[in-house]
C-alpha positions in Angstrom: 0.0 0.0 0.0 1.5 3.3 -1.1 1.9 6.0 1.6 -0.3 9.1 1.6 1.1 12.0 -0.4 2.6 15.0 1.4 0.2 17.8 2.2 2.6 20.1 0.2 5.5 19.3 -2.1 7.5 22.2 -3.5 10.1 21.3 -6.1 12.8 23.7 -7.4 10.5 26.6 -6.9 11.6 30.0 -8.0 9.8 33.4 -8.0 11.3 36.5 -9.6 10.1 40.1 -9.8 12.1 41.7 -12.6 15.7 41.3 -11.7 15.0 40.3 -8.1 14.8 36.6 -7.2 12.4 36.4 -4.2 12.4 32.5 -4.0 15.4 30.7 -5.4 15.1 27.0 -6.4 13.5 25.9 -3.1 12.7 22.3 -2.4 10.4 21.7 0.5 7.7 19.3 1.6 5.1 19.4 4.4 3.8 16.1 5.5 0.2 15.5 6.5 -0.1 16.4 10.2 3.2 18.3 10.2 3.8 22.0 10.8 6.9 23.5 9.1 8.0 26.9 10.2 9.5 29.3 7.6 12.0 31.3 9.7 13.8 34.3 8.3 14.1 38.1 8.5 12.0 40.5 6.4 12.9 40.2 2.7 14.0 36.5 3.1 11.2 35.2 0.8 8.8 33.9 3.3 5.7 35.8 2.1 6.5 35.2 -1.6 6.7 31.5 -1.0 3.4 31.5 0.9 1.8 33.6 -1.9 2.8 31.2 -4.7 1.7 28.2 -2.7 -1.7 29.9 -2.1 -2.1 30.7 -5.8 -1.8 34.4 -5.5 1.4 34.4 -7.5 2.5 32.2 -10.4 5.9 30.5 -10.1 8.6 31.5 -12.4 9.9 27.9 -12.5 9.4 24.8 -10.5 6.4 22.9 -9.4 3.9 22.8 -6.5 1.9 19.7 -5.5 -1.0 19.7 -2.9 -1.9 16.2 -1.7 -0.1 14.7 -4.6 -1.8 16.9 -7.3 0.1 19.4 -9.4 -1.5 22.8 -8.8 1.2 25.1 -10.2 4.2 25.0 -12.5 5.7 27.4 -15.1 2.9 26.7 -17.5 -0.3 26.8 -15.4 -1.6 27.7 -12.0 -4.8 26.4 -10.3 -6.8 29.4 -8.8 -6.7 29.9 -5.1 -10.3 29.0 -4.5 -9.7 25.6 -6.0 -6.9 24.8 -3.6 -7.8 23.1 -0.3 -6.1 25.8 1.7 -6.7 28.0 4.7 -4.7 31.3 4.6 -4.0 33.9 7.3 -1.7 36.7 6.2 -0.6 39.8 8.0 -3.5 41.8 6.4 -6.7 40.6 8.0 -8.9 40.7 4.8 -12.2 40.8 6.7 -15.5 41.6 5.0 -16.4 45.1 6.2 -20.2 44.4 6.3 -20.1 41.0 8.0 -20.0 40.4 11.8 -17.2 38.5 13.5 -19.6 35.5 14.2 -20.8 35.2 10.6 -17.2 35.7 9.2 -16.1 32.6 11.2 -19.3 30.7 10.4 -18.9 31.2 6.7 -16.2 28.5 6.0 -18.2 26.1 8.3 -21.3 26.7 6.2 -19.2 26.0 3.1 -18.4 22.6 4.5 -22.1 21.8 4.5 -23.1 22.6 8.1 -26.4 24.1 8.9 -26.7 27.8 9.9 -27.2 27.1 13.6 -24.4 24.5 13.8 -22.1 26.8 11.9 -22.8 29.7 14.2 -22.4 27.5 17.3 -19.0 26.3 16.2 -18.0 29.8 15.3 -19.1 31.1 18.6 -17.0 28.4 20.3 -13.9 29.4 18.3 -14.3 33.1 19.2 -14.6 32.2 22.8 -11.4 30.2 22.7 -9.6 33.2 21.3 -11.1 35.4 24.0 -13.3 37.5 21.7 -16.7 35.8 22.1 -18.1 39.1 23.5 -17.3 40.7 20.1 -19.3 38.3 18.0 -21.8 40.8 16.7 -19.3 43.5 15.8 -18.0 44.4 12.3 -14.4 45.0 11.4 -14.7 48.8 11.8 -15.7 48.3 15.4 -12.7 46.1 16.3 -9.1 46.9 17.1 -6.3 45.6 14.9 -5.5 42.8 17.4 -9.2 41.9 17.6 -9.5 41.8 13.8 -6.4 39.5 13.7 -8.1 37.1 16.0 -11.2 37.0 13.9 -9.0 36.2 10.9 -7.3 33.4 12.8 -10.6 32.0 13.9 -11.9 32.0 10.3 -8.8 30.1 9.2 -9.1 27.5 12.0 -12.8 27.0 11.0 -11.8 26.1 7.5 -10.6 22.5 8.3 -8.4 22.6 5.3 -5.7 20.0 4.3 -3.0 22.7 4.5 -2.8 25.9 6.5 -0.7 28.8 5.5 0.2 31.4 8.1 2.2 34.6 7.5 3.3 35.9 10.9 -0.3 35.6 12.2 0.5 36.6 15.8 2.3 39.8 15.0 -0.4 42.0 16.6 -1.4 39.8 19.5 -0.3 40.2 23.1 1.6 37.3 24.6 -1.3 35.7 26.4 -3.6 35.6 23.3 -0.7 34.5 21.2 -0.2 31.4 23.4 -4.0 30.7 23.3 -3.9 30.8 19.5 -0.8 28.6 19.2 -2.3 26.0 21.5 -5.6 26.0 19.6 -3.7 25.7 16.3 -1.6 22.8 17.5 -4.7 21.0 18.9 -6.8 21.4 15.8 -4.0 20.5 13.5 -3.3 17.3 15.4 -6.9 16.4 15.4 -7.4 17.0 11.7 -4.1 15.7 10.4 -3.7 18.8 8.3 -0.3 20.2 7.2 0.8 23.7 8.1 3.4 26.2 6.7 4.0 29.0 9.2 6.1 32.0 8.4 7.7 33.9 11.3 10.8 35.9 12.1 10.6 34.8 15.8 12.9 31.8 16.5 11.2 31.1 19.9 7.8 30.9 18.3 9.2 28.5 15.6 10.9 26.3 18.2 7.8 26.0 20.3 5.4 25.3 17.5 7.1 23.5 14.5 7.9 19.9 13.8 10.6 21.2 11.4 12.1 24.6 10.7 13.1 25.8 7.2 15.5 28.8 7.4 15.3 31.2 4.4 17.9 33.8 3.6 17.5 36.0 0.4 15.1 33.5 -1.1 17.3 30.4 -0.6 16.6 27.5 1.7 19.7 27.5 4.0 18.8 24.8 6.4 15.9 22.4 7.1 15.7 20.3 10.3 14.0 19.7 13.6 14.1 22.6 16.1 16.8 20.8 18.0 18.9 20.2 14.9 18.9 23.8 13.6 19.6 25.1 17.1 22.4 22.7 18.0 23.9 22.2 14.5 23.6 25.4 12.5 25.2 25.3 9.1 26.8 28.7 9.4 26.9 31.8 11.6 23.9 33.5 9.9 21.8 30.4 10.8 23.2 30.4 14.3 22.4 34.0 14.9 18.9 33.6 13.4 18.1 30.8 15.8 19.3 32.3 19.1 22.1 34.0 21.0 25.6 32.5 20.2 29.3 33.1 21.0 32.2 32.0 18.9 35.6 31.0 20.2 38.7 29.6 18.6 40.1 26.3 20.0 42.2 23.3 19.1 40.7 19.8 19.2 43.4 17.6 20.8 41.3 14.4 21.1 38.0 13.3 19.6 35.6 10.4 19.7 32.0 10.1 18.8 30.0 12.6 20.9 33.0 13.8 22.9 35.9 16.1 22.2 38.8 17.3 24.2 39.6 20.9 23.2 42.4 23.3 24.3 40.9 26.6 25.4 43.3 29.3 26.6 45.9 26.6 27.5 43.4 24.5 29.3 42.2 21.1 28.0 38.5 20.8 28.4 36.2 17.8 27.7 33.0 18.8 25.9 29.9 17.2 24.3 29.3 17.6 20.6 27.2 15.9 17.9 29.7 16.9 15.1 31.7 14.6 12.9 35.3 14.0 13.9 37.4 17.1 12.9 40.6 17.4 11.1 43.8 18.5 12.8 44.4 22.0 14.1 42.2 24.8 15.4 38.7 25.5 14.5 35.9 28.0 15.2 33.5 26.7 17.9 30.0 27.9 18.5 28.8 28.1 22.1 25.2 28.6 23.0 24.4 30.4 26.3 23.4 27.2 28.0 26.6 25.4 26.9 28.8 27.3 29.4 28.6 27.6 33.2 30.1 30.0 35.8 32.6 28.1 37.9 35.4 25.9 36.6 39.0 26.0 35.3 38.8 28.9 32.8 39.4 32.5 33.9 37.3 35.5 32.9 35.9 38.8 33.9 32.2 39.8 33.8 31.6 42.6 31.4 27.8 42.9 31.6 25.0 41.3 33.6 21.4 41.3 32.5 18.6 39.9 34.7 15.9 38.4 32.5 13.4 37.2 35.1 13.8 33.4 35.2 17.5 33.6 34.3 20.5 36.0 34.1 22.8 36.6 31.2 26.4 37.2 31.9 28.9 38.3 29.2 32.3 37.1 30.3 35.5 38.3 28.8 38.1 35.6 28.4 41.4 34.9 26.6 39.4 33.3 23.7 36.9 36.2 23.4 33.5 37.1 25.0 31.2 34.3 26.0 27.5 34.7 26.9 26.7 32.5 29.9 23.1 32.0 31.0 22.4 31.0 34.5 19.0 30.3 36.2 17.7 32.8 38.8 19.0 36.3 39.8 22.6 37.4 39.3 25.4 36.2 41.6 28.0 38.5 40.1 28.3 42.1 39.0 30.1 43.7 36.1 33.8 43.8 36.7 34.0 40.7 38.9 36.7 38.1 38.2 35.1 34.7 37.7 35.9 31.2 36.5 33.8 29.4 33.9 33.5 26.1 32.2 32.5 24.7 28.8 30.1 21.8 28.4 29.2 21.6 24.7 30.3 23.0 21.4 29.5 22.9 17.7 32.3 23.5 15.1 31.5 26.3 12.6 34.9 26.7 10.9 34.4 23.5 8.9 30.9 24.4 7.5 30.9 28.1 6.4 33.0 30.5 4.4 34.4 33.7 5.8 33.8 32.8 9.4 37.3 33.5 10.6 36.9 37.1 9.6 34.0 37.6 12.0 34.8 38.9 15.6 34.8 36.4 18.4 32.2 36.8 21.2 28.4 36.8 21.6 26.4 37.4 18.4 
């Protein structure tokens, strides 16, 4: 028995505007029941990719398949209304004359539900997003954040085979954002739908996605699980895009699978790593904030201290450069204190990217 087709299969997809290539030969699939986050800064191609998948733009080259069926290539493009999609973009696109309740009920009615059933389901969705009391209001009577939640509820009511989201929580406060993300995860898991979720927020991508696709200037730079792209970034751009990072220079003196001995400022330190065995000599090592600890055999001086609520960030100056160290709880040291520190894990960057040695060491 053949496996079910992917919810979305993008093959060598390119989109150009004149001389500008917005999407550059991207290969990407979204499995049924999977949510893939498109992570990248403004101008990276996230919205263009979503628009061409939705059918709002034709591809310049390449192919798009939805549930195994070709819906777009360089010769033809199936209209958006004939694609089994639910779309939420940054613009709310609400009907000005329709109440919030009837806006959300509309896709439920399109699925064949009766008027009362559709309105009951819509009312439940609005309540879950904390805007049930606004059910009778029209868009002009709603704030921007309230309009955004109506648009989100309408998409969730669609029960499509693929959801497309373009930074849908940009105008929501943190509490409502968590409510929406929880509701999205619950409904997607129950329906088995796929999802493509564009965001510039790495924390949001990590908390929501099964896999993360990093886009930079239209190109797919890295694709992997949240843990893979955080712990094993392919270059410094990817490392910075997925969180705080420091870079040090060290020599690997001994290596076995999963464990290296590295010489840092004259001290030999045993560290964890998931990298392949290195060649001889020194290399650039990435250090995430949780991969170093205060206390140990390495010397340093605290340059800055930032209390973040549940943790404190210390930037420590050392012989190998500045290292950002994250400790739980309030600060134990002040700027200017001499401290010791230790290293527990690294990821080598020097062997994967070009031009890294020209970048300054220290926190990024």
